[in-house]
C-alpha positions, 0 to 999 in steps of 0.5 A: 675451536675448530679450524675449518678451511675457508675460501680466501673470498668468503673470508675476505667478505665476512670480514668486511661485513664485520668492519662495516658493522662494528668499530675496531678497537683502534678506532674506538680509541682514538674517538675517545681521545678526540672527545677528550681533546674537545673537552679539554678545549672546551673547559679552557674556552670556559675558564677564559669567558669565566674570566672575561665576564668577571672583568667585566663585572669589576669594570663596571662603575660601582654607583648607578648612573645619575639621571638628569632631572633637568634634562628629563624636564626639558625632554617632557616640555618639548613633547608637550609643545610638539603634541600641542603643534601637531594638534594645531596642524591637523586642526588646521587641516580639518579646516582646510578640507571643510574650505575644499568641500565647501568651494567644490560645493558652491560650483554651478551646475552641481543640483545636488542639494546638501552634501556632507562635508568631511567634518560631517556638517551639511554644506548648501549647494548652490541653487540655480540663481547662485553664481560662484563669484562674489560668494565667500572668501576668496583668499587668492582662490581662483574660481572654476575657470573657463567652461569651454574645456580650453586651458586656464588662462595663467600658465600655472594653471594646468588643470581643465575646468571639467577636472576642477570641478570634478576633483 
């Protein structure tokens, strides 16, 4: 090998370039030590996790939990009763909407003829001679109210007559 005189600035630049591209032996040894330390730490953690899993397996009861037949039967019975009650509620709602549609079709001045209700059956609209008074069951249902657009006579009635016939 020959020795050549190289200016210090050029020598420093070449060494910096090599150092930036390559890892020194000391840095490489330190990286290997760090990796070995990580592997040992992970090995200890894995051993502790395996011990924990084994402890949990041994703590589990040997027999499977028994199912309570009476409790299952009671739950099934309650579910069936709830389904029947909900079916009755839905049937009552259909009947309610049919009654509302029937009342709407009986209002005077709606010359639409036969209209379909929510259940799909035709409901006869009133003829010119029919009146809303005395037609059909009135179980607490009030008539259309005053026709001049004034507020209803009872304090709880906040709906105007025109609004109730359009609703």
